[in-house]
KOLPAVEX-954785 format. One record per atom (N, C-alpha, C, O): residue number from 1; residue in three letters; atom name; y, z, x. Coordinates in steps of 0.02 Angstrom, whole numbers, always signed. Each point is the difference from the previous one (the first is absolute). Example, Ala and Ser with C-alpha at 12.3 -4.5 7.8 and 13.67 -1.06 7.14 Angstrom:
BEGIN
@num = 1	residu = Ala	atome = N	north = -284	up = +390	east = +660
@num = 1	residu = Ala	atome = CA	north = +59	up = +0	east = -45
@num = 1	residu = Ala	atome = C	north = +60	up = +0	east = +45
@num = 1	residu = Ala	atome = O	north = -1	up = +33	east = +52
@num = 2	residu = Ser	atome = N	north = +54	up = -69	east = -70
@num = 2	residu = Ser	atome = CA	north = +59	up = +3	east = +42
@num = 2	residu = Ser	atome = C	north = +55	up = +37	east = -39
@num = 2	residu = Ser	atome = O	north = +55	up = +8	east = +25
***
This chain:
BEGIN
@num = 1	residu = Unk	atome = N	north = -59	up = +0	east = +42
@num = 1	residu = Unk	atome = CA	north = +59	up = +0	east = -42
@num = 1	residu = Unk	atome = C	north = +62	up = +0	east = +44
@num = 1	residu = Unk	atome = O	north = +3	up = +36	east = +50
@num = 2	residu = Unk	atome = N	north = +45	up = -76	east = -67
@num = 2	residu = Unk	atome = CA	north = +61	up = -7	east = +38
@num = 2	residu = Unk	atome = C	north = +54	up = +48	east = -25
@num = 2	residu = Unk	atome = O	north = +5	up = +13	east = -60
@num = 3	residu = Unk	atome = N	north = +33	up = +14	east = +105
@num = 3	residu = Unk	atome = CA	north = +54	up = +46	east = -19
@num = 3	residu = Unk	atome = C	north = +54	up = -39	east = -38
@num = 3	residu = Unk	atome = O	north = +16	up = -56	east = +18
@num = 4	residu = Unk	atome = N	north = +12	up = +86	east = -71
@num = 4	residu = Unk	atome = CA	north = +51	up = -35	east = -40
@num = 4	residu = Unk	atome = C	north = +64	up = -18	east = +39
@num = 4	residu = Unk	atome = O	north = +38	up = -42	east = -23
@num = 5	residu = Unk	atome = N	north = -27	up = +72	east = +80
@num = 5	residu = Unk	atome = CA	north = +60	up = -16	east = +39
@num = 5	residu = Unk	atome = C	north = +1	up = -73	east = +20
@num = 5	residu = Unk	atome = O	north = +53	up = -29	east = +13
@num = 6	residu = Unk	atome = N	north = -112	up = -3	east = -10
@num = 6	residu = Unk	atome = CA	north = -3	up = -70	east = +19
@num = 6	residu = Unk	atome = C	north = +30	up = -45	east = -54
@num = 6	residu = Unk	atome = O	north = +13	up = -59	east = +13
@num = 7	residu = Unk	atome = N	north = -3	up = +85	east = -72
@num = 7	residu = Unk	atome = CA	north = +32	up = -38	east = -55
@num = 7	residu = Unk	atome = C	north = +76	up = +8	east = -1
@num = 7	residu = Unk	atome = O	north = +34	up = -33	east = -39
@num = 8	residu = Unk	atome = N	north = -8	up = +77	east = +82
@num = 8	residu = Unk	atome = CA	north = +73	up = +10	east = +3
@num = 8	residu = Unk	atome = C	north = +33	up = -61	east = +32
@num = 8	residu = Unk	atome = O	north = -27	up = -30	east = +46
@num = 9	residu = Unk	atome = N	north = +85	up = +12	east = -72
@num = 9	residu = Unk	atome = CA	north = +38	up = -56	east = +26
@num = 9	residu = Unk	atome = C	north = +51	up = +26	east = +50
@num = 9	residu = Unk	atome = O	north = +40	up = +44	east = -17
@num = 10	residu = Unk	atome = N	north = -39	up = -71	east = +77
@num = 10	residu = Unk	atome = CA	north = +46	up = +24	east = +52
@num = 10	residu = Unk	atome = C	north = +73	up = -7	east = -21
@num = 10	residu = Unk	atome = O	north = +41	up = +43	east = +16
@num = 11	residu = Unk	atome = N	north = -24	up = -97	east = -50
@num = 11	residu = Unk	atome = CA	north = +69	up = -11	east = -21
@num = 11	residu = Unk	atome = C	north = +23	up = +53	east = -50
@num = 11	residu = Unk	atome = O	north = +57	up = +22	east = +1
@num = 12	residu = Unk	atome = N	north = -103	up = -1	east = -45
@num = 12	residu = Unk	atome = CA	north = +18	up = +50	east = -50
@num = 12	residu = Unk	atome = C	north = -5	up = +71	east = +26
@num = 12	residu = Unk	atome = O	north = +14	up = +48	east = -36
@num = 13	residu = Unk	atome = N	north = -35	up = -39	east = +98
@num = 13	residu = Unk	atome = CA	north = -2	up = +66	east = +30
@num = 13	residu = Unk	atome = C	north = +70	up = +28	east = +13
@num = 13	residu = Unk	atome = O	north = +9	up = +60	east = +6
@num = 14	residu = Unk	atome = N	north = +40	up = -105	east = -3
@num = 14	residu = Unk	atome = CA	north = +70	up = +20	east = +10
@num = 14	residu = Unk	atome = C	north = +25	up = +29	east = -67
@num = 14	residu = Unk	atome = O	north = -4	up = -34	east = -51
@num = 15	residu = Unk	atome = N	north = +31	up = +95	east = +51
@num = 15	residu = Unk	atome = CA	north = +21	up = +32	east = -63
@num = 15	residu = Unk	atome = C	north = +51	up = -40	east = -41
@num = 15	residu = Unk	atome = O	north = -4	up = +0	east = -61
@num = 16	residu = Unk	atome = N	north = +51	up = -32	east = +94
@num = 16	residu = Unk	atome = CA	north = +51	up = -38	east = -38
@num = 16	residu = Unk	atome = C	north = -32	up = -61	east = -32
@num = 16	residu = Unk	atome = O	north = +13	up = -14	east = -59
@num = 17	residu = Unk	atome = N	north = -54	up = -22	east = +96
@num = 17	residu = Unk	atome = CA	north = -33	up = -60	east = -29
@num = 17	residu = Unk	atome = C	north = -47	up = +21	east = -57
@num = 17	residu = Unk	atome = O	north = -3	up = -34	east = -51
@num = 18	residu = Unk	atome = N	north = -34	up = +88	east = +61
@num = 18	residu = Unk	atome = CA	north = -44	up = +25	east = -53
@num = 18	residu = Unk	atome = C	north = +41	up = +17	east = -63
@num = 18	residu = Unk	atome = O	north = -19	up = -17	east = -55
@num = 19	residu = Unk	atome = N	north = +76	up = +51	east = +65
@num = 19	residu = Unk	atome = CA	north = +43	up = +19	east = -56
@num = 19	residu = Unk	atome = C	north = +27	up = -61	east = -37
@num = 19	residu = Unk	atome = O	north = +4	up = +0	east = -61
@num = 20	residu = Unk	atome = N	north = +16	up = -51	east = +98
@num = 20	residu = Unk	atome = CA	north = +26	up = -61	east = -31
@num = 20	residu = Unk	atome = C	north = -54	up = -33	east = -43
@num = 20	residu = Unk	atome = O	north = +13	up = -17	east = -58
@num = 21	residu = Unk	atome = N	north = -71	up = +7	east = +87
@num = 21	residu = Unk	atome = CA	north = -54	up = -33	east = -37
@num = 21	residu = Unk	atome = C	north = -22	up = +41	east = -60
@num = 21	residu = Unk	atome = O	north = -15	up = -28	east = -53
@num = 22	residu = Unk	atome = N	north = +12	up = +94	east = +60
@num = 22	residu = Unk	atome = CA	north = -18	up = +44	east = -56
@num = 22	residu = Unk	atome = C	north = +50	up = -8	east = -57
@num = 22	residu = Unk	atome = O	north = -19	up = -3	east = -59
@num = 23	residu = Unk	atome = N	north = +83	up = -1	east = +75
@num = 23	residu = Unk	atome = CA	north = +52	up = -9	east = -51
@num = 23	residu = Unk	atome = C	north = -7	up = -68	east = -33
@num = 23	residu = Unk	atome = O	north = +5	up = -5	east = -62
@num = 24	residu = Unk	atome = N	north = -17	up = -46	east = +101
@num = 24	residu = Unk	atome = CA	north = -6	up = -68	east = -28
@num = 24	residu = Unk	atome = C	north = -64	up = -8	east = -41
@num = 24	residu = Unk	atome = O	north = -2	up = -40	east = -46
@num = 25	residu = Unk	atome = N	north = -49	up = +78	east = +62
@num = 25	residu = Unk	atome = CA	north = -63	up = -4	east = -38
@num = 25	residu = Unk	atome = C	north = +8	up = +25	east = -71
@num = 25	residu = Unk	atome = O	north = -39	up = -17	east = -44
@num = 26	residu = Unk	atome = N	north = +92	up = +56	east = +32
@num = 26	residu = Unk	atome = CA	north = +11	up = +29	east = -67
@num = 26	residu = Unk	atome = C	north = +48	up = -42	east = -42
@num = 26	residu = Unk	atome = O	north = +16	up = +19	east = -56
@num = 27	residu = Unk	atome = N	north = +8	up = -76	east = +82
@num = 27	residu = Unk	atome = CA	north = +49	up = -40	east = -36
@num = 27	residu = Unk	atome = C	north = -13	up = -74	east = +12
@num = 27	residu = Unk	atome = O	north = -36	up = -19	east = +46
@num = 28	residu = Unk	atome = N	north = +66	up = -23	east = -88
@num = 28	residu = Unk	atome = CA	north = -9	up = -72	east = +10
@num = 28	residu = Unk	atome = C	north = +50	up = -28	east = +50
@num = 28	residu = Unk	atome = O	north = -17	up = -44	east = +40
@num = 29	residu = Unk	atome = N	north = +79	up = +70	east = -42
@num = 29	residu = Unk	atome = CA	north = +52	up = -24	east = +46
@num = 29	residu = Unk	atome = C	north = +51	up = +56	east = +7
@num = 29	residu = Unk	atome = O	north = +20	up = +31	east = -50
@num = 30	residu = Unk	atome = N	north = +1	up = -17	east = +112
@num = 30	residu = Unk	atome = CA	north = +45	up = +56	east = +12
@num = 30	residu = Unk	atome = C	north = +58	up = -24	east = +43
@num = 30	residu = Unk	atome = O	north = -9	up = -38	east = +48
@num = 31	residu = Unk	atome = N	north = +69	up = +61	east = -64
@num = 31	residu = Unk	atome = CA	north = +60	up = -16	east = +38
@num = 31	residu = Unk	atome = C	north = +0	up = +36	east = +67
@num = 31	residu = Unk	atome = O	north = -20	up = +58	east = +5
@num = 32	residu = Unk	atome = N	north = +44	up = -93	east = +46
@num = 32	residu = Unk	atome = CA	north = +3	up = +27	east = +68
@num = 32	residu = Unk	atome = C	north = +33	up = +69	east = +2
@num = 32	residu = Unk	atome = O	north = -27	up = +46	east = +31
@num = 33	residu = Unk	atome = N	north = +84	up = -39	east = -64
@num = 33	residu = Unk	atome = CA	north = +37	up = +63	east = +3
@num = 33	residu = Unk	atome = C	north = -39	up = +57	east = -33
@num = 33	residu = Unk	atome = O	north = +5	up = +57	east = +22
@num = 34	residu = Unk	atome = N	north = -44	up = -72	east = -74
@num = 34	residu = Unk	atome = CA	north = -41	up = +51	east = -32
@num = 34	residu = Unk	atome = C	north = -53	up = +25	east = +49
@num = 34	residu = Unk	atome = O	north = -12	up = +60	east = +6
@num = 35	residu = Unk	atome = N	north = -20	up = -108	east = +28
@num = 35	residu = Unk	atome = CA	north = -52	up = +19	east = +50
@num = 35	residu = Unk	atome = C	north = +32	up = +41	east = +55
@num = 35	residu = Unk	atome = O	north = -27	up = +52	east = +20
@num = 36	residu = Unk	atome = N	north = +84	up = -75	east = +6
@num = 36	residu = Unk	atome = CA	north = +35	up = +36	east = +54
@num = 36	residu = Unk	atome = C	north = +14	up = +72	east = -21
@num = 36	residu = Unk	atome = O	north = -13	up = +47	east = +38
@num = 37	residu = Unk	atome = N	north = +41	up = -38	east = -97
@num = 37	residu = Unk	atome = CA	north = +18	up = +67	east = -23
@num = 37	residu = Unk	atome = C	north = -61	up = +43	east = -15
@num = 37	residu = Unk	atome = O	north = -1	up = +60	east = +16
@num = 38	residu = Unk	atome = N	north = -50	up = -90	east = -44
@num = 38	residu = Unk	atome = CA	north = -60	up = +38	east = -18
@num = 38	residu = Unk	atome = C	north = -39	up = +22	east = +62
@num = 38	residu = Unk	atome = O	north = -26	up = +56	east = +3
@num = 39	residu = Unk	atome = N	north = +21	up = -101	east = +46
@num = 39	residu = Unk	atome = CA	north = -38	up = +15	east = +61
@num = 39	residu = Unk	atome = C	north = +43	up = +39	east = +50
@num = 39	residu = Unk	atome = O	north = -26	up = +28	east = +49
@num = 40	residu = Unk	atome = N	north = +91	up = -26	east = -61
@num = 40	residu = Unk	atome = CA	north = +48	up = +38	east = +41
@num = 40	residu = Unk	atome = C	north = +2	up = -25	east = +72
@num = 40	residu = Unk	atome = O	north = -12	up = +37	east = +47
@num = 41	residu = Unk	atome = N	north = +28	up = -102	east = -40
@num = 41	residu = Unk	atome = CA	north = +9	up = -30	east = +66
@num = 41	residu = Unk	atome = C	north = +65	up = -40	east = +0
@num = 41	residu = Unk	atome = O	north = +30	up = -12	east = -52
@num = 42	residu = Unk	atome = N	north = -9	up = -9	east = +111
@num = 42	residu = Unk	atome = CA	north = +59	up = -41	east = +6
@num = 42	residu = Unk	atome = C	north = -17	up = -73	east = -17
@num = 42	residu = Unk	atome = O	north = -58	up = -19	east = -3
@num = 43	residu = Unk	atome = N	north = +110	up = -21	east = -8
@num = 43	residu = Unk	atome = CA	north = -10	up = -71	east = -13
@num = 43	residu = Unk	atome = C	north = -38	up = -33	east = +57
@num = 43	residu = Unk	atome = O	north = -46	up = -38	east = -11
@num = 44	residu = Unk	atome = N	north = +67	up = +53	east = +73
@num = 44	residu = Unk	atome = CA	north = -32	up = -32	east = +57
@num = 44	residu = Unk	atome = C	north = -73	up = +21	east = +8
@num = 44	residu = Unk	atome = O	north = -42	up = -42	east = +17
@num = 45	residu = Unk	atome = N	north = +26	up = +105	east = -29
@num = 45	residu = Unk	atome = CA	north = -69	up = +23	east = +4
@num = 45	residu = Unk	atome = C	north = -42	up = -35	east = -54
@num = 45	residu = Unk	atome = O	north = -56	up = -22	east = +14
@num = 46	residu = Unk	atome = N	north = +83	up = +19	east = -74
@num = 46	residu = Unk	atome = CA	north = -37	up = -33	east = -54
@num = 46	residu = Unk	atome = C	north = -10	up = -73	east = +15
@num = 46	residu = Unk	atome = O	north = -55	up = -27	east = -11
@num = 47	residu = Unk	atome = N	north = +106	up = -7	east = +35
@num = 47	residu = Unk	atome = CA	north = -6	up = -71	east = +17
@num = 47	residu = Unk	atome = C	north = -54	up = -12	east = +52
@num = 47	residu = Unk	atome = O	north = -39	up = -47	east = -6
@num = 48	residu = Unk	atome = N	north = +37	up = +89	east = +56
@num = 48	residu = Unk	atome = CA	north = -50	up = -7	east = +53
@num = 48	residu = Unk	atome = C	north = -71	up = +8	east = -28
@num = 48	residu = Unk	atome = O	north = -45	up = -39	east = +16
@num = 49	residu = Unk	atome = N	north = +35	up = +89	east = -58
@num = 49	residu = Unk	atome = CA	north = -66	up = +13	east = -29
@num = 49	residu = Unk	atome = C	north = -20	up = -54	east = -50
@num = 49	residu = Unk	atome = O	north = -58	up = -20	east = -4
@num = 50	residu = Unk	atome = N	north = +107	up = -5	east = -33
@num = 50	residu = Unk	atome = CA	north = -13	up = -54	east = -48
@num = 50	residu = Unk	atome = C	north = -23	up = -62	east = +38
@num = 50	residu = Unk	atome = O	north = -46	up = -35	east = -22
@num = 51	residu = Unk	atome = N	north = +78	up = +20	east = +77
@num = 51	residu = Unk	atome = CA	north = -19	up = -59	east = +41
@num = 51	residu = Unk	atome = C	north = -73	up = +5	east = +22
@num = 51	residu = Unk	atome = O	north = -36	up = -49	east = -4
@num = 52	residu = Unk	atome = N	north = +16	up = +107	east = +27
@num = 52	residu = Unk	atome = CA	north = -69	up = +10	east = +22
@num = 52	residu = Unk	atome = C	north = -49	up = -9	east = -59
@num = 52	residu = Unk	atome = O	north = -52	up = -32	east = +8
@num = 53	residu = Unk	atome = N	north = +69	up = +60	east = -65
@num = 53	residu = Unk	atome = CA	north = -44	up = -5	east = -59
@num = 53	residu = Unk	atome = C	north = -2	up = -71	east = -27
@num = 53	residu = Unk	atome = O	north = -52	up = -24	east = -22
@num = 54	residu = Unk	atome = N	north = +109	up = -10	east = +23
@num = 54	residu = Unk	atome = CA	north = +3	up = -69	east = -23
@num = 54	residu = Unk	atome = C	north = -40	up = -46	east = +46
@num = 54	residu = Unk	atome = O	north = -37	up = -43	east = -23
@num = 55	residu = Unk	atome = N	north = +44	up = +53	east = +88
@num = 55	residu = Unk	atome = CA	north = -37	up = -40	east = +48
@num = 55	residu = Unk	atome = C	north = -76	up = +8	east = -8
@num = 55	residu = Unk	atome = O	north = -38	up = -47	east = +10
@num = 56	residu = Unk	atome = N	north = +17	up = +107	east = -28
@num = 56	residu = Unk	atome = CA	north = -71	up = +14	east = -11
@num = 56	residu = Unk	atome = C	north = -25	up = -28	east = -67
@num = 56	residu = Unk	atome = O	north = -60	up = -2	east = -13
@num = 57	residu = Unk	atome = N	north = +107	up = -19	east = -30
@num = 57	residu = Unk	atome = CA	north = -18	up = -26	east = -65
@num = 57	residu = Unk	atome = C	north = -9	up = +53	east = -53
@num = 57	residu = Unk	atome = O	north = -29	up = -14	east = -53
@num = 58	residu = Unk	atome = N	north = +53	up = +75	east = +66
@num = 58	residu = Unk	atome = CA	north = -9	up = +55	east = -47
@num = 58	residu = Unk	atome = C	north = +54	up = +2	east = -54
@num = 58	residu = Unk	atome = O	north = -12	up = +24	east = -55
@num = 59	residu = Unk	atome = N	north = +71	up = -49	east = +71
@num = 59	residu = Unk	atome = CA	north = +54	up = +0	east = -49
@num = 59	residu = Unk	atome = C	north = +35	up = -68	east = -1
@num = 59	residu = Unk	atome = O	north = -5	up = -39	east = +48
@num = 60	residu = Unk	atome = N	north = +39	up = +27	east = -104
@num = 60	residu = Unk	atome = CA	north = +38	up = -62	east = -8
@num = 60	residu = Unk	atome = C	north = +74	up = +21	east = -6
@num = 60	residu = Unk	atome = O	north = +16	up = +49	east = -35
@num = 61	residu = Unk	atome = N	north = +27	up = -86	east = +68
@num = 61	residu = Unk	atome = CA	north = +72	up = +13	east = -2
@num = 61	residu = Unk	atome = C	north = +34	up = -58	east = -35
@num = 61	residu = Unk	atome = O	north = -9	up = -58	east = +18
@num = 62	residu = Unk	atome = N	north = +48	up = +74	east = -70
@num = 62	residu = Unk	atome = CA	north = +38	up = -51	east = -36
@num = 62	residu = Unk	atome = C	north = +74	up = +16	east = +4
@num = 62	residu = Unk	atome = O	north = +20	up = +58	east = -10
@num = 63	residu = Unk	atome = N	north = +20	up = -107	east = +25
@num = 63	residu = Unk	atome = CA	north = +73	up = +9	east = +4
@num = 63	residu = Unk	atome = C	north = +32	up = -40	east = -55
@num = 63	residu = Unk	atome = O	north = -23	up = -54	east = -18
@num = 64	residu = Unk	atome = N	north = +76	up = +82	east = -10
@num = 64	residu = Unk	atome = CA	north = +36	up = -34	east = -53
@num = 64	residu = Unk	atome = C	north = +67	up = +34	east = -11
@num = 64	residu = Unk	atome = O	north = +24	up = +39	east = +41
@num = 65	residu = Unk	atome = N	north = +6	up = -55	east = -97
@num = 65	residu = Unk	atome = CA	north = +66	up = +27	east = -16
@num = 65	residu = Unk	atome = C	north = -1	up = +30	east = -70
@num = 65	residu = Unk	atome = O	north = -33	up = -24	east = -45
@num = 66	residu = Unk	atome = N	north = +70	up = +78	east = +38
@num = 66	residu = Unk	atome = CA	north = +17	up = +29	east = -65
@num = 66	residu = Unk	atome = C	north = +75	up = -4	east = -3
@num = 66	residu = Unk	atome = O	north = +35	up = +39	east = +34
@num = 67	residu = Unk	atome = N	north = -9	up = -85	east = -74
@num = 67	residu = Unk	atome = CA	north = +71	up = -15	east = +3
@num = 67	residu = Unk	atome = C	north = +15	up = -32	east = +67
@num = 67	residu = Unk	atome = O	north = -31	up = -49	east = +19
@num = 68	residu = Unk	atome = N	north = +78	up = +77	east = +17
@num = 68	residu = Unk	atome = CA	north = +16	up = -26	east = +67
@num = 68	residu = Unk	atome = C	north = -30	up = +41	east = +56
@num = 68	residu = Unk	atome = O	north = +11	up = -14	east = +59
@num = 69	residu = Unk	atome = N	north = -48	up = +65	east = -77
@num = 69	residu = Unk	atome = CA	north = -29	up = +45	east = +50
@num = 69	residu = Unk	atome = C	north = -70	up = -22	east = +19
@num = 69	residu = Unk	atome = O	north = -42	up = -12	east = -43
@num = 70	residu = Unk	atome = N	north = +29	up = +7	east = +108
@num = 70	residu = Unk	atome = CA	north = -67	up = -16	east = +24
@num = 70	residu = Unk	atome = C	north = -47	up = +59	east = -11
@num = 70	residu = Unk	atome = O	north = +19	up = +58	east = +9
@num = 71	residu = Unk	atome = N	north = -80	up = -73	east = -28
@num = 71	residu = Unk	atome = CA	north = -50	up = +51	east = -12
@num = 71	residu = Unk	atome = C	north = -66	up = -20	east = +34
@num = 71	residu = Unk	atome = O	north = -14	up = -59	east = +9
@num = 72	residu = Unk	atome = N	north = -25	up = +109	east = +8
@num = 72	residu = Unk	atome = CA	north = -67	up = -10	east = +28
@num = 72	residu = Unk	atome = C	north = -49	up = +40	east = -42
@num = 72	residu = Unk	atome = O	north = +9	up = +60	east = -11
@num = 73	residu = Unk	atome = N	north = -62	up = -94	east = -11
@num = 73	residu = Unk	atome = CA	north = -52	up = +33	east = -39
@num = 73	residu = Unk	atome = C	north = -65	up = -3	east = +39
@num = 73	residu = Unk	atome = O	north = -14	up = -49	east = +34
@num = 74	residu = Unk	atome = N	north = -25	up = +101	east = -40
@num = 74	residu = Unk	atome = CA	north = -63	up = +6	east = +35
@num = 74	residu = Unk	atome = C	north = -57	up = +9	east = -50
@num = 74	residu = Unk	atome = O	north = +8	up = +33	east = -52
@num = 75	residu = Unk	atome = N	north = -64	up = -63	east = +68
@num = 75	residu = Unk	atome = CA	north = -59	up = +9	east = -42
@num = 75	residu = Unk	atome = C	north = -62	up = -1	east = +45
@num = 75	residu = Unk	atome = O	north = +0	up = -28	east = +54
@num = 76	residu = Unk	atome = N	north = -53	up = +59	east = -79
@num = 76	residu = Unk	atome = CA	north = -62	up = +3	east = +38
@num = 76	residu = Unk	atome = C	north = -40	up = -64	east = -16
@num = 76	residu = Unk	atome = O	north = +1	up = -24	east = -56
@num = 77	residu = Unk	atome = N	north = -36	up = -1	east = +106
@num = 77	residu = Unk	atome = CA	north = -43	up = -59	east = -10
@num = 77	residu = Unk	atome = C	north = -71	up = +23	east = -18
@num = 77	residu = Unk	atome = O	north = -15	up = +60	east = +3
@num = 78	residu = Unk	atome = N	north = -27	up = -107	east = -23
@num = 78	residu = Unk	atome = CA	north = -70	up = +17	east = -14
@num = 78	residu = Unk	atome = C	north = -34	up = +30	east = +62
@num = 78	residu = Unk	atome = O	north = -35	up = +50	east = -4
@num = 79	residu = Unk	atome = N	north = +46	up = -83	east = +61
@num = 79	residu = Unk	atome = CA	north = -29	up = +27	east = +62
@num = 79	residu = Unk	atome = C	north = +27	up = +70	east = +16
@num = 79	residu = Unk	atome = O	north = -36	up = +43	east = +22
@num = 80	residu = Unk	atome = N	north = +101	up = -34	east = -34
@num = 80	residu = Unk	atome = CA	north = +30	up = +65	east = +11
@num = 80	residu = Unk	atome = C	north = -30	up = +53	east = -45
@num = 80	residu = Unk	atome = O	north = -13	up = +56	east = +22
@num = 81	residu = Unk	atome = N	north = +2	up = -73	east = -84
@num = 81	residu = Unk	atome = CA	north = -29	up = +48	east = -47
@num = 81	residu = Unk	atome = C	north = -72	up = +17	east = +20
@num = 81	residu = Unk	atome = O	north = -20	up = +58	east = -1
@num = 82	residu = Unk	atome = N	north = -19	up = -109	east = +19
@num = 82	residu = Unk	atome = CA	north = -69	up = +13	east = +21
@num = 82	residu = Unk	atome = C	north = -2	up = +45	east = +62
@num = 82	residu = Unk	atome = O	north = -40	up = +47	east = +4
@num = 83	residu = Unk	atome = N	north = +84	up = -62	east = +44
@num = 83	residu = Unk	atome = CA	north = +2	up = +39	east = +61
@num = 83	residu = Unk	atome = C	north = +22	up = +72	east = -15
@num = 83	residu = Unk	atome = O	north = -29	up = +47	east = +26
@num = 84	residu = Unk	atome = N	north = +80	up = -40	east = -68
@num = 84	residu = Unk	atome = CA	north = +24	up = +67	east = -18
@num = 84	residu = Unk	atome = C	north = -54	up = +40	east = -36
@num = 84	residu = Unk	atome = O	north = -12	up = +58	east = +16
@num = 85	residu = Unk	atome = N	north = -22	up = -90	east = -64
@num = 85	residu = Unk	atome = CA	north = -53	up = +35	east = -37
@num = 85	residu = Unk	atome = C	north = -56	up = +22	east = +46
@num = 85	residu = Unk	atome = O	north = -26	up = +56	east = -7
@num = 86	residu = Unk	atome = N	north = +6	up = -100	east = +54
@num = 86	residu = Unk	atome = CA	north = -53	up = +17	east = +47
@num = 86	residu = Unk	atome = C	north = +22	up = +57	east = +46
@num = 86	residu = Unk	atome = O	north = -39	up = +46	east = +14
@num = 87	residu = Unk	atome = N	north = +101	up = -49	east = +10
@num = 87	residu = Unk	atome = CA	north = +27	up = +52	east = +44
@num = 87	residu = Unk	atome = C	north = +2	up = +67	east = -37
@num = 87	residu = Unk	atome = O	north = -20	up = +52	east = +28
@num = 88	residu = Unk	atome = N	north = +45	up = -53	east = -89
@num = 88	residu = Unk	atome = CA	north = +5	up = +61	east = -40
@num = 88	residu = Unk	atome = C	north = -69	up = +30	east = -15
@num = 88	residu = Unk	atome = O	north = -9	up = +61	east = +3
@num = 89	residu = Unk	atome = N	north = -38	up = -104	east = -19
@num = 89	residu = Unk	atome = CA	north = -69	up = +24	east = -13
@num = 89	residu = Unk	atome = C	north = -30	up = +32	east = +62
@num = 89	residu = Unk	atome = O	north = -34	up = +51	east = -5
@num = 90	residu = Unk	atome = N	north = +48	up = -80	east = +63
@num = 90	residu = Unk	atome = CA	north = -25	up = +29	east = +63
@num = 90	residu = Unk	atome = C	north = +31	up = +68	east = +12
@num = 90	residu = Unk	atome = O	north = -34	up = +47	east = +21
@num = 91	residu = Unk	atome = N	north = +99	up = -41	east = -32
@num = 91	residu = Unk	atome = CA	north = +34	up = +64	east = +8
@num = 91	residu = Unk	atome = C	north = -31	up = +53	east = -46
@num = 91	residu = Unk	atome = O	north = -12	up = +57	east = +20
@num = 92	residu = Unk	atome = N	north = +1	up = -76	east = -82
@num = 92	residu = Unk	atome = CA	north = -30	up = +46	east = -49
@num = 92	residu = Unk	atome = C	north = -71	up = +21	east = +21
@num = 92	residu = Unk	atome = O	north = -18	up = +58	east = -6
@num = 93	residu = Unk	atome = N	north = -20	up = -106	east = +30
@num = 93	residu = Unk	atome = CA	north = -68	up = +15	east = +22
@num = 93	residu = Unk	atome = C	north = +0	up = +47	east = +60
@num = 93	residu = Unk	atome = O	north = -40	up = +46	east = +4
@num = 94	residu = Unk	atome = N	north = +85	up = -59	east = +43
@num = 94	residu = Unk	atome = CA	north = +6	up = +44	east = +58
@num = 94	residu = Unk	atome = C	north = +19	up = +70	east = -21
@num = 94	residu = Unk	atome = O	north = -29	up = +50	east = +22
@num = 95	residu = Unk	atome = N	north = +79	up = -45	east = -66
@num = 95	residu = Unk	atome = CA	north = +23	up = +66	east = -24
@num = 95	residu = Unk	atome = C	north = -54	up = +37	east = -38
@num = 95	residu = Unk	atome = O	north = -9	up = +60	east = +8
@num = 96	residu = Unk	atome = N	north = -28	up = -96	east = -51
@num = 96	residu = Unk	atome = CA	north = -52	up = +34	east = -39
@num = 96	residu = Unk	atome = C	north = -58	up = +22	east = +44
@num = 96	residu = Unk	atome = O	north = -31	up = +51	east = -13
@num = 97	residu = Unk	atome = N	north = +15	up = -90	east = +65
@num = 97	residu = Unk	atome = CA	north = -53	up = +20	east = +46
@num = 97	residu = Unk	atome = C	north = +21	up = +61	east = +41
@num = 97	residu = Unk	atome = O	north = -41	up = +44	east = +13
@num = 98	residu = Unk	atome = N	north = +105	up = -42	east = +6
@num = 98	residu = Unk	atome = CA	north = +25	up = +57	east = +37
@num = 98	residu = Unk	atome = C	north = +0	up = +63	east = -42
@num = 98	residu = Unk	atome = O	north = -14	up = +55	east = +25
@num = 99	residu = Unk	atome = N	north = +30	up = -62	east = -90
@num = 99	residu = Unk	atome = CA	north = +0	up = +58	east = -44
@num = 99	residu = Unk	atome = C	north = -72	up = +24	east = -10
@num = 99	residu = Unk	atome = O	north = -12	up = +61	east = +1
@num = 100	residu = Unk	atome = N	north = -35	up = -107	east = -10
@num = 100	residu = Unk	atome = CA	north = -69	up = +19	east = -9
@num = 100	residu = Unk	atome = C	north = -27	up = +34	east = +62
@num = 100	residu = Unk	atome = O	north = -37	up = +49	east = -4
@num = 101	residu = Unk	atome = N	north = +55	up = -75	east = +62
@num = 101	residu = Unk	atome = CA	north = -24	up = +29	east = +63
@num = 101	residu = Unk	atome = C	north = +29	up = +68	east = +13
@num = 101	residu = Unk	atome = O	north = -32	up = +42	east = +32
@num = 102	residu = Unk	atome = N	north = +93	up = -30	east = -56
@num = 102	residu = Unk	atome = CA	north = +33	up = +65	east = +14
@num = 102	residu = Unk	atome = C	north = -35	up = +58	east = -35
@num = 102	residu = Unk	atome = O	north = +10	up = +57	east = +18
@num = 103	residu = Unk	atome = N	north = -49	up = -72	east = -69
@num = 103	residu = Unk	atome = CA	north = -37	up = +52	east = -35
@num = 103	residu = Unk	atome = C	north = -64	up = +20	east = +35
@num = 103	residu = Unk	atome = O	north = -31	up = +50	east = -17
@num = 104	residu = Unk	atome = N	north = +11	up = -89	east = +66
@num = 104	residu = Unk	atome = CA	north = -62	up = +13	east = +36
@num = 104	residu = Unk	atome = C	north = +13	up = +37	east = +65
@num = 104	residu = Unk	atome = O	north = +54	up = -4	east = +29
@num = 105	residu = Unk	atome = N	north = -103	up = +38	east = -7
@num = 105	residu = Unk	atome = CA	north = +4	up = +34	east = +64
@num = 105	residu = Unk	atome = C	north = -21	up = -50	east = +54
@num = 105	residu = Unk	atome = O	north = -53	up = -31	east = -4
@num = 106	residu = Unk	atome = N	north = +95	up = +24	east = +54
@num = 106	residu = Unk	atome = CA	north = -14	up = -47	east = +55
@num = 106	residu = Unk	atome = C	north = +2	up = +38	east = +66
@num = 106	residu = Unk	atome = O	north = +47	up = +37	east = +13
@num = 107	residu = Unk	atome = N	north = -98	up = -47	east = +28
@num = 107	residu = Unk	atome = CA	north = +2	up = +31	east = +66
@num = 107	residu = Unk	atome = C	north = -1	up = -54	east = +52
@num = 107	residu = Unk	atome = O	north = -36	up = -50	east = -6
@num = 108	residu = Unk	atome = N	north = +75	up = +59	east = +57
@num = 108	residu = Unk	atome = CA	north = +5	up = -49	east = +54
@num = 108	residu = Unk	atome = C	north = -29	up = +28	east = +63
@num = 108	residu = Unk	atome = O	north = -1	up = -34	east = +52
***
């Protein structure tokens, strides 16, 4: 049997990227400023992390206008959702195994 850590995605191991994808997994499309404020990062930090996630194919970035103001919307892709779900399941499996093991007596 393989340890569930092998299902973790290295890109999502970064807390900010994980937080971004988790937020996008709960919505169809989210405004850049909403993500920035919710994840509590600067514009430049968010832009950098978005670039990495977009390059990996995990998120889609759409630019447009609302009136005369430029806007950026973010959404999760199918690959991004699959990767996030697999990563989250692995985290849950690791946590539940650790909880189960903590009830047992272990000698080293």
